[in-house]
MILOPA-555627 format. One record per residue: residue number from 1; x, y, z of N, C-alpha, C in turn. Coordinates in steps of 0.2 Angstrom, whole numbers, plus 5000, padded with zeros to 4 digits. Each point is the difference from the previous one (the first is absolute). Layout:
% residues N
atom num:NUM&n_c1:X&n_c2:Y&n_c3:Z&ca_c1:X&ca_c2:Y&ca_c3:Z&c_c1:X&c_c2:Y&c_c3:Z
...
This chain:
% residues 127
atom num:1&n_c1:5810&n_c2:5351&n_c3:5531&ca_c1:5000&ca_c2:5005&ca_c3:4995&c_c1:4994&c_c2:5000&c_c3:4995
atom num:2&n_c1:4998&n_c2:4994&n_c3:4998&ca_c1:4994&ca_c2:4999&ca_c3:4996&c_c1:4994&c_c2:5002&c_c3:5003
atom num:3&n_c1:4999&n_c2:4999&n_c3:5006&ca_c1:4994&ca_c2:5003&ca_c3:5004&c_c1:5000&c_c2:5007&c_c3:4999
atom num:4&n_c1:5006&n_c2:5004&n_c3:5002&ca_c1:5000&ca_c2:5007&ca_c3:4999&c_c1:4998&c_c2:5003&c_c3:4993
atom num:5&n_c1:5003&n_c2:4997&n_c3:4995&ca_c1:4999&ca_c2:5002&ca_c3:4993&c_c1:4992&c_c2:4999&c_c3:4999
atom num:6&n_c1:4997&n_c2:4995&n_c3:5002&ca_c1:4993&ca_c2:4999&ca_c3:4999&c_c1:4996&c_c2:5005&c_c3:5003
atom num:7&n_c1:5002&n_c2:5002&n_c3:5006&ca_c1:4996&ca_c2:5006&ca_c3:5003&c_c1:5001&c_c2:5006&c_c3:4996
atom num:8&n_c1:5006&n_c2:5002&n_c3:4998&ca_c1:5001&ca_c2:5006&ca_c3:4995&c_c1:4996&c_c2:4999&c_c3:4994
atom num:9&n_c1:4999&n_c2:4995&n_c3:4997&ca_c1:4996&ca_c2:4999&ca_c3:4994&c_c1:4993&c_c2:5001&c_c3:5001
atom num:10&n_c1:4998&n_c2:4997&n_c3:5006&ca_c1:4993&ca_c2:5000&ca_c3:5002&c_c1:4998&c_c2:5008&c_c3:5002
atom num:11&n_c1:5005&n_c2:5003&n_c3:5003&ca_c1:4998&ca_c2:5007&ca_c3:5002&c_c1:5000&c_c2:5004&c_c3:4993
atom num:12&n_c1:5004&n_c2:4999&n_c3:4995&ca_c1:5000&ca_c2:5004&ca_c3:4994&c_c1:4994&c_c2:4998&c_c3:4996
atom num:13&n_c1:4997&n_c2:4994&n_c3:5000&ca_c1:4994&ca_c2:4999&ca_c3:4997&c_c1:4994&c_c2:5003&c_c3:5003
atom num:14&n_c1:5000&n_c2:5000&n_c3:5007&ca_c1:4995&ca_c2:5003&ca_c3:5003&c_c1:5000&c_c2:5008&c_c3:4999
atom num:15&n_c1:5006&n_c2:5003&n_c3:5000&ca_c1:5000&ca_c2:5007&ca_c3:4999&c_c1:4998&c_c2:5002&c_c3:4993
atom num:16&n_c1:5002&n_c2:4996&n_c3:4995&ca_c1:4997&ca_c2:5001&ca_c3:4993&c_c1:4993&c_c2:4999&c_c3:5000
atom num:17&n_c1:4997&n_c2:4995&n_c3:5003&ca_c1:4993&ca_c2:4999&ca_c3:5000&c_c1:4996&c_c2:5006&c_c3:5003
atom num:18&n_c1:5003&n_c2:5003&n_c3:5006&ca_c1:4997&ca_c2:5005&ca_c3:5003&c_c1:5000&c_c2:5007&c_c3:4996
atom num:19&n_c1:5005&n_c2:5001&n_c3:4996&ca_c1:5001&ca_c2:5006&ca_c3:4996&c_c1:4995&c_c2:4999&c_c3:4994
atom num:20&n_c1:5000&n_c2:4994&n_c3:4997&ca_c1:4995&ca_c2:4999&ca_c3:4995&c_c1:4993&c_c2:5001&c_c3:5002
atom num:21&n_c1:4998&n_c2:4998&n_c3:5006&ca_c1:4993&ca_c2:5001&ca_c3:5003&c_c1:4999&c_c2:5007&c_c3:5001
atom num:22&n_c1:5005&n_c2:5004&n_c3:5003&ca_c1:4999&ca_c2:5007&ca_c3:5001&c_c1:4999&c_c2:5004&c_c3:4994
atom num:23&n_c1:5004&n_c2:4998&n_c3:4995&ca_c1:4999&ca_c2:5004&ca_c3:4993&c_c1:4994&c_c2:4998&c_c3:4997
atom num:24&n_c1:4997&n_c2:4994&n_c3:5001&ca_c1:4993&ca_c2:4999&ca_c3:4996&c_c1:4995&c_c2:5004&c_c3:5003
atom num:25&n_c1:5000&n_c2:5003&n_c3:5006&ca_c1:4995&ca_c2:5004&ca_c3:5003&c_c1:5002&c_c2:5007&c_c3:5000
atom num:26&n_c1:5005&n_c2:5002&n_c3:4996&ca_c1:5002&ca_c2:5007&ca_c3:5001&c_c1:4995&c_c2:5005&c_c3:4998
atom num:27&n_c1:4996&n_c2:4999&n_c3:4995&ca_c1:4995&ca_c2:5004&ca_c3:4998&c_c1:4994&c_c2:5001&c_c3:5004
atom num:28&n_c1:4998&n_c2:4995&n_c3:5004&ca_c1:4995&ca_c2:5001&ca_c3:5004&c_c1:5001&c_c2:5000&c_c3:5008
atom num:29&n_c1:5006&n_c2:4998&n_c3:5002&ca_c1:5001&ca_c2:5000&ca_c3:5007&c_c1:5005&c_c2:5006&c_c3:5002
atom num:30&n_c1:5006&n_c2:5000&n_c3:4996&ca_c1:5005&ca_c2:5005&ca_c3:5002&c_c1:4999&c_c2:5007&c_c3:4997
atom num:31&n_c1:4996&n_c2:5000&n_c3:4995&ca_c1:4999&ca_c2:5007&ca_c3:4997&c_c1:4993&c_c2:5003&c_c3:5001
atom num:32&n_c1:4999&n_c2:5006&n_c3:4998&ca_c1:4994&ca_c2:5003&ca_c3:5001&c_c1:4997&c_c2:5002&c_c3:4993
atom num:33&n_c1:4993&n_c2:5000&n_c3:4999&ca_c1:4997&ca_c2:5001&ca_c3:4994&c_c1:4999&c_c2:5008&c_c3:5000
atom num:34&n_c1:5002&n_c2:5003&n_c3:4995&ca_c1:4999&ca_c2:5007&ca_c3:4999&c_c1:4993&c_c2:5002&c_c3:4997
atom num:35&n_c1:4996&n_c2:5005&n_c3:5002&ca_c1:4994&ca_c2:5002&ca_c3:4997&c_c1:5001&c_c2:5008&c_c3:4999
atom num:36&n_c1:5000&n_c2:5002&n_c3:4994&ca_c1:5002&ca_c2:5007&ca_c3:4998&c_c1:4993&c_c2:5003&c_c3:4999
atom num:37&n_c1:4999&n_c2:5006&n_c3:5003&ca_c1:4994&ca_c2:5004&ca_c3:5000&c_c1:5002&c_c2:5007&c_c3:4998
atom num:38&n_c1:4997&n_c2:5003&n_c3:4994&ca_c1:5001&ca_c2:5007&ca_c3:4998&c_c1:4994&c_c2:5004&c_c3:4999
atom num:39&n_c1:4994&n_c2:4997&n_c3:5002&ca_c1:4994&ca_c2:5004&ca_c3:4999&c_c1:4996&c_c2:5000&c_c3:5007
atom num:40&n_c1:4995&n_c2:5005&n_c3:5000&ca_c1:4996&ca_c2:5000&ca_c3:5006&c_c1:4995&c_c2:4994&c_c3:4999
atom num:41&n_c1:5001&n_c2:4995&n_c3:5004&ca_c1:4996&ca_c2:4994&ca_c3:5000&c_c1:5000&c_c2:4996&c_c3:5006
atom num:42&n_c1:4996&n_c2:4995&n_c3:5000&ca_c1:5000&ca_c2:4994&ca_c3:5005&c_c1:5004&c_c2:4994&c_c3:4997
atom num:43&n_c1:5005&n_c2:4998&n_c3:5003&ca_c1:5004&ca_c2:4995&ca_c3:4997&c_c1:5001&c_c2:4994&c_c3:5005
atom num:44&n_c1:4998&n_c2:4994&n_c3:4998&ca_c1:5001&ca_c2:4994&ca_c3:5004&c_c1:5008&c_c2:4998&c_c3:4998
atom num:45&n_c1:5004&n_c2:4999&n_c3:5006&ca_c1:5006&ca_c2:4998&ca_c3:4999&c_c1:5001&c_c2:4993&c_c3:5003
atom num:46&n_c1:4995&n_c2:4997&n_c3:5003&ca_c1:5001&ca_c2:4993&ca_c3:5003&c_c1:4993&c_c2:4998&c_c3:5000
atom num:47&n_c1:4998&n_c2:4994&n_c3:4997&ca_c1:4994&ca_c2:4997&ca_c3:4999&c_c1:4997&c_c2:4997&c_c3:5007
atom num:48&n_c1:5005&n_c2:4998&n_c3:5004&ca_c1:4999&ca_c2:4996&ca_c3:5006&c_c1:5005&c_c2:5003&c_c3:5005
atom num:49&n_c1:5000&n_c2:4997&n_c3:5006&ca_c1:5005&ca_c2:5002&ca_c3:5005&c_c1:5007&c_c2:4999&c_c3:4997
atom num:50&n_c1:5004&n_c2:5004&n_c3:5004&ca_c1:5007&ca_c2:5000&ca_c3:4997&c_c1:5004&c_c2:5005&c_c3:5005
atom num:51&n_c1:5005&n_c2:5003&n_c3:4997&ca_c1:5004&ca_c2:5004&ca_c3:5003&c_c1:5001&c_c2:5007&c_c3:4996
atom num:52&n_c1:4999&n_c2:5005&n_c3:5003&ca_c1:5002&ca_c2:5007&ca_c3:4997&c_c1:5006&c_c2:5002&c_c3:5003
atom num:53&n_c1:5005&n_c2:5000&n_c3:4995&ca_c1:5007&ca_c2:5001&ca_c3:5002&c_c1:5001&c_c2:5008&c_c3:5000
atom num:54&n_c1:4999&n_c2:5004&n_c3:4995&ca_c1:5001&ca_c2:5007&ca_c3:5000&c_c1:4997&c_c2:5003&c_c3:4994
atom num:55&n_c1:4999&n_c2:5007&n_c3:5001&ca_c1:4997&ca_c2:5004&ca_c3:4994&c_c1:5006&c_c2:5005&c_c3:4999
atom num:56&n_c1:5001&n_c2:5000&n_c3:4993&ca_c1:5005&ca_c2:5005&ca_c3:4998&c_c1:4996&c_c2:5006&c_c3:4996
atom num:57&n_c1:5001&n_c2:5006&n_c3:5002&ca_c1:4997&ca_c2:5005&ca_c3:4997&c_c1:5006&c_c2:5003&c_c3:4995
atom num:58&n_c1:4999&n_c2:4998&n_c3:4994&ca_c1:5005&ca_c2:5001&ca_c3:4995&c_c1:5000&c_c2:5008&c_c3:4997
atom num:59&n_c1:4994&n_c2:5002&n_c3:4999&ca_c1:4999&ca_c2:5007&ca_c3:4998&c_c1:4994&c_c2:5003&c_c3:5005
atom num:60&n_c1:5002&n_c2:5004&n_c3:5004&ca_c1:4994&ca_c2:5003&ca_c3:5005&c_c1:4996&c_c2:5005&c_c3:4996
atom num:61&n_c1:4994&n_c2:5001&n_c3:5002&ca_c1:4996&ca_c2:5005&ca_c3:4998&c_c1:4997&c_c2:5004&c_c3:5006
atom num:62&n_c1:5000&n_c2:5006&n_c3:5000&ca_c1:4998&ca_c2:5004&ca_c3:5006&c_c1:4993&c_c2:4998&c_c3:5002
atom num:63&n_c1:5000&n_c2:4999&n_c3:5007&ca_c1:4994&ca_c2:4999&ca_c3:5003&c_c1:4997&c_c2:4993&c_c3:4998
atom num:64&n_c1:5004&n_c2:4996&n_c3:4997&ca_c1:4998&ca_c2:4993&ca_c3:4998&c_c1:4998&c_c2:4996&c_c3:5007
atom num:65&n_c1:4995&n_c2:4996&n_c3:4999&ca_c1:4998&ca_c2:4996&ca_c3:5006&c_c1:5000&c_c2:4993&c_c3:4998
atom num:66&n_c1:5003&n_c2:4995&n_c3:5003&ca_c1:5001&ca_c2:4993&ca_c3:4999&c_c1:4997&c_c2:4997&c_c3:5006
atom num:67&n_c1:4994&n_c2:4996&n_c3:4999&ca_c1:4997&ca_c2:4996&ca_c3:5005&c_c1:5001&c_c2:4993&c_c3:4999
atom num:68&n_c1:5002&n_c2:4996&n_c3:5005&ca_c1:5002&ca_c2:4993&ca_c3:4999&c_c1:4995&c_c2:4996&c_c3:5005
atom num:69&n_c1:4997&n_c2:4995&n_c3:4997&ca_c1:4995&ca_c2:4996&ca_c3:5003&c_c1:5002&c_c2:4993&c_c3:5000
atom num:70&n_c1:4998&n_c2:4996&n_c3:5006&ca_c1:5000&ca_c2:4993&ca_c3:5000&c_c1:4993&c_c2:4998&c_c3:4998
atom num:71&n_c1:4999&n_c2:4999&n_c3:4993&ca_c1:4993&ca_c2:4998&ca_c3:4998&c_c1:5000&c_c2:4995&c_c3:4994
atom num:72&n_c1:4995&n_c2:4997&n_c3:4999&ca_c1:4999&ca_c2:4995&ca_c3:4995&c_c1:4999&c_c2:5004&c_c3:4993
atom num:73&n_c1:5002&n_c2:4997&n_c3:4995&ca_c1:4999&ca_c2:5004&ca_c3:4993&c_c1:4993&c_c2:5002&c_c3:4999
atom num:74&n_c1:4995&n_c2:4997&n_c3:5002&ca_c1:4993&ca_c2:5002&ca_c3:4999&c_c1:4999&c_c2:5006&c_c3:5004
atom num:75&n_c1:5003&n_c2:5002&n_c3:5005&ca_c1:4999&ca_c2:5005&ca_c3:5004&c_c1:5005&c_c2:5006&c_c3:4999
atom num:76&n_c1:5003&n_c2:5000&n_c3:4994&ca_c1:5005&ca_c2:5005&ca_c3:4998&c_c1:4997&c_c2:5004&c_c3:4994
atom num:77&n_c1:4995&n_c2:5003&n_c3:5001&ca_c1:4997&ca_c2:5004&ca_c3:4995&c_c1:4996&c_c2:5006&c_c3:5004
atom num:78&n_c1:5000&n_c2:5006&n_c3:4996&ca_c1:4996&ca_c2:5006&ca_c3:5003&c_c1:5004&c_c2:5002&c_c3:5007
atom num:79&n_c1:4996&n_c2:4999&n_c3:5005&ca_c1:5004&ca_c2:5001&ca_c3:5007&c_c1:5001&c_c2:4993&c_c3:5002
atom num:80&n_c1:5006&n_c2:4998&n_c3:5000&ca_c1:5002&ca_c2:4993&ca_c3:5002&c_c1:4998&c_c2:4998&c_c3:5007
atom num:81&n_c1:4997&n_c2:4994&n_c3:5001&ca_c1:4998&ca_c2:4998&ca_c3:5007&c_c1:5005&c_c2:4995&c_c3:5002
atom num:82&n_c1:5002&n_c2:5000&n_c3:5006&ca_c1:5005&ca_c2:4996&ca_c3:5003&c_c1:5004&c_c2:5004&c_c3:5006
atom num:83&n_c1:5005&n_c2:4997&n_c3:5002&ca_c1:5004&ca_c2:5003&ca_c3:5005&c_c1:5005&c_c2:5005&c_c3:4997
atom num:84&n_c1:4999&n_c2:5007&n_c3:5002&ca_c1:5005&ca_c2:5005&ca_c3:4997&c_c1:5007&c_c2:4999&c_c3:5004
atom num:85&n_c1:5005&n_c2:4999&n_c3:4996&ca_c1:5006&ca_c2:4999&ca_c3:5003&c_c1:5004&c_c2:5006&c_c3:5001
atom num:86&n_c1:4999&n_c2:5005&n_c3:4995&ca_c1:5004&ca_c2:5006&ca_c3:5000&c_c1:4997&c_c2:5005&c_c3:4995
atom num:87&n_c1:5001&n_c2:5006&n_c3:5002&ca_c1:4998&ca_c2:5006&ca_c3:4995&c_c1:5007&c_c2:5004&c_c3:5000
atom num:88&n_c1:5002&n_c2:5000&n_c3:4994&ca_c1:5006&ca_c2:5004&ca_c3:4998&c_c1:4999&c_c2:5006&c_c3:4997
atom num:89&n_c1:5002&n_c2:5006&n_c3:5002&ca_c1:4998&ca_c2:5006&ca_c3:4997&c_c1:5007&c_c2:5004&c_c3:4998
atom num:90&n_c1:5001&n_c2:5001&n_c3:4994&ca_c1:5005&ca_c2:5004&ca_c3:4997&c_c1:4999&c_c2:5007&c_c3:5002
atom num:91&n_c1:5005&n_c2:5004&n_c3:5003&ca_c1:4999&ca_c2:5007&ca_c3:5001&c_c1:4998&c_c2:5004&c_c3:4994
atom num:92&n_c1:4997&n_c2:5006&n_c3:5001&ca_c1:4998&ca_c2:5004&ca_c3:4995&c_c1:5005&c_c2:5003&c_c3:4996
atom num:93&n_c1:5006&n_c2:5001&n_c3:5004&ca_c1:5006&ca_c2:5003&ca_c3:4997&c_c1:5005&c_c2:4994&c_c3:5000
atom num:94&n_c1:5002&n_c2:4998&n_c3:4994&ca_c1:5005&ca_c2:4995&ca_c3:4999&c_c1:5007&c_c2:5003&c_c3:5000
atom num:95&n_c1:5005&n_c2:4999&n_c3:5004&ca_c1:5006&ca_c2:5003&ca_c3:5000&c_c1:5006&c_c2:4996&c_c3:4997
atom num:96&n_c1:4998&n_c2:4993&n_c3:4998&ca_c1:5005&ca_c2:4996&ca_c3:4997&c_c1:4996&c_c2:4996&c_c3:4995
atom num:97&n_c1:5004&n_c2:4999&n_c3:4994&ca_c1:4997&ca_c2:4995&ca_c3:4995&c_c1:5002&c_c2:4993&c_c3:5001
atom num:98&n_c1:5004&n_c2:4999&n_c3:5006&ca_c1:5003&ca_c2:4993&ca_c3:5001&c_c1:4994&c_c2:4995&c_c3:5002
atom num:99&n_c1:5000&n_c2:4994&n_c3:4998&ca_c1:4996&ca_c2:4995&ca_c3:5002&c_c1:5000&c_c2:4999&c_c3:5007
atom num:100&n_c1:4995&n_c2:4998&n_c3:5003&ca_c1:5000&ca_c2:4998&ca_c3:5007&c_c1:4997&c_c2:4993&c_c3:5001
atom num:101&n_c1:5002&n_c2:4996&n_c3:5006&ca_c1:4997&ca_c2:4994&ca_c3:5001&c_c1:4997&c_c2:4999&c_c3:5007
atom num:102&n_c1:4995&n_c2:4997&n_c3:5000&ca_c1:4996&ca_c2:4999&ca_c3:5006&c_c1:5000&c_c2:4992&c_c3:5002
atom num:103&n_c1:5004&n_c2:4998&n_c3:5005&ca_c1:5000&ca_c2:4993&ca_c3:5001&c_c1:4994&c_c2:4998&c_c3:5004
atom num:104&n_c1:4997&n_c2:4994&n_c3:4999&ca_c1:4994&ca_c2:4998&ca_c3:5004&c_c1:5002&c_c2:4993&c_c3:5003
atom num:105&n_c1:5001&n_c2:4995&n_c3:4996&ca_c1:5001&ca_c2:4993&ca_c3:5002&c_c1:4994&c_c2:4998&c_c3:5005
atom num:106&n_c1:4994&n_c2:5001&n_c3:4997&ca_c1:4994&ca_c2:4999&ca_c3:5003&c_c1:4997&c_c2:4994&c_c3:4997
atom num:107&n_c1:4997&n_c2:4996&n_c3:5004&ca_c1:4996&ca_c2:4994&ca_c3:4998&c_c1:4993&c_c2:5002&c_c3:4998
atom num:108&n_c1:4998&n_c2:4997&n_c3:4994&ca_c1:4994&ca_c2:5002&ca_c3:4998&c_c1:4995&c_c2:4994&c_c3:5001
atom num:109&n_c1:4995&n_c2:5000&n_c3:5003&ca_c1:4995&ca_c2:4995&ca_c3:5001&c_c1:4996&c_c2:4998&c_c3:4994
atom num:110&n_c1:4997&n_c2:5005&n_c3:4997&ca_c1:4995&ca_c2:5000&ca_c3:4995&c_c1:5003&c_c2:5001&c_c3:4993
atom num:111&n_c1:5004&n_c2:5004&n_c3:4999&ca_c1:5003&ca_c2:5002&ca_c3:4994&c_c1:5002&c_c2:5007&c_c3:5000
atom num:112&n_c1:5003&n_c2:5003&n_c3:4995&ca_c1:5003&ca_c2:5007&ca_c3:5000&c_c1:4996&c_c2:5005&c_c3:4995
atom num:113&n_c1:4999&n_c2:5006&n_c3:5002&ca_c1:4997&ca_c2:5005&ca_c3:4996&c_c1:5003&c_c2:5006&c_c3:5001
atom num:114&n_c1:5001&n_c2:5004&n_c3:4995&ca_c1:5002&ca_c2:5007&ca_c3:5001&c_c1:4996&c_c2:5005&c_c3:4996
atom num:115&n_c1:4998&n_c2:5006&n_c3:5003&ca_c1:4996&ca_c2:5005&ca_c3:4997&c_c1:5005&c_c2:5006&c_c3:4999
atom num:116&n_c1:5000&n_c2:5002&n_c3:4994&ca_c1:5004&ca_c2:5007&ca_c3:4999&c_c1:4996&c_c2:5005&c_c3:4998
atom num:117&n_c1:5002&n_c2:5006&n_c3:5002&ca_c1:4995&ca_c2:5006&ca_c3:4998&c_c1:5002&c_c2:5004&c_c3:4994
atom num:118&n_c1:5006&n_c2:4999&n_c3:4998&ca_c1:5002&ca_c2:5003&ca_c3:4994&c_c1:5005&c_c2:4996&c_c3:4996
atom num:119&n_c1:5004&n_c2:5003&n_c3:4996&ca_c1:5005&ca_c2:4996&ca_c3:4995&c_c1:5007&c_c2:4999&c_c3:5002
atom num:120&n_c1:5001&n_c2:4999&n_c3:5007&ca_c1:5006&ca_c2:4999&ca_c3:5002&c_c1:5003&c_c2:4993&c_c3:4998
atom num:121&n_c1:5006&n_c2:5000&n_c3:4999&ca_c1:5003&ca_c2:4993&ca_c3:4997&c_c1:5003&c_c2:4997&c_c3:5006
atom num:122&n_c1:4996&n_c2:4994&n_c3:5002&ca_c1:5002&ca_c2:4996&ca_c3:5006&c_c1:5001&c_c2:4993&c_c3:4998
atom num:123&n_c1:5004&n_c2:4996&n_c3:5004&ca_c1:5001&ca_c2:4993&ca_c3:4999&c_c1:4999&c_c2:4997&c_c3:5006
atom num:124&n_c1:4995&n_c2:4994&n_c3:5001&ca_c1:4999&ca_c2:4997&ca_c3:5006&c_c1:5004&c_c2:4993&c_c3:4999
atom num:125&n_c1:5004&n_c2:4998&n_c3:5005&ca_c1:5003&ca_c2:4994&ca_c3:5000&c_c1:4997&c_c2:4995&c_c3:5005
atom num:126&n_c1:4997&n_c2:4995&n_c3:4998&ca_c1:4997&ca_c2:4995&ca_c3:5004&c_c1:5001&c_c2:4993&c_c3:4998
atom num:127&n_c1:4998&n_c2:4995&n_c3:5004&ca_c1:5000&ca_c2:4993&ca_c3:4998&c_c1:4994&c_c2:4997&c_c3:5004
């Protein structure tokens, strides 16, 4: 019985250790970093490689264009250079004011950059 109790205690300590380890990385590994954009601009959302999780269009603007690039921060100005991942165009007639989400879950090799054409309110989730 002592051997069995020892295994239970060891299992409990191991479980607590794993939970503590996971919680210590919560901000960087389990979560995503939001980047909020509300102007027509070029915005770096990842300085180096990482993961683009999703883009939330919180308030759409008619005919808004959102271009997403896998590019270094130095290449995220003017006309960004790098790999164009997506071009999202909001319709010229908006029929709903509801936010919408575009899932990506794409790996970024160089970094992340988004170019917006107007003042749509968007949030980029990445890590």
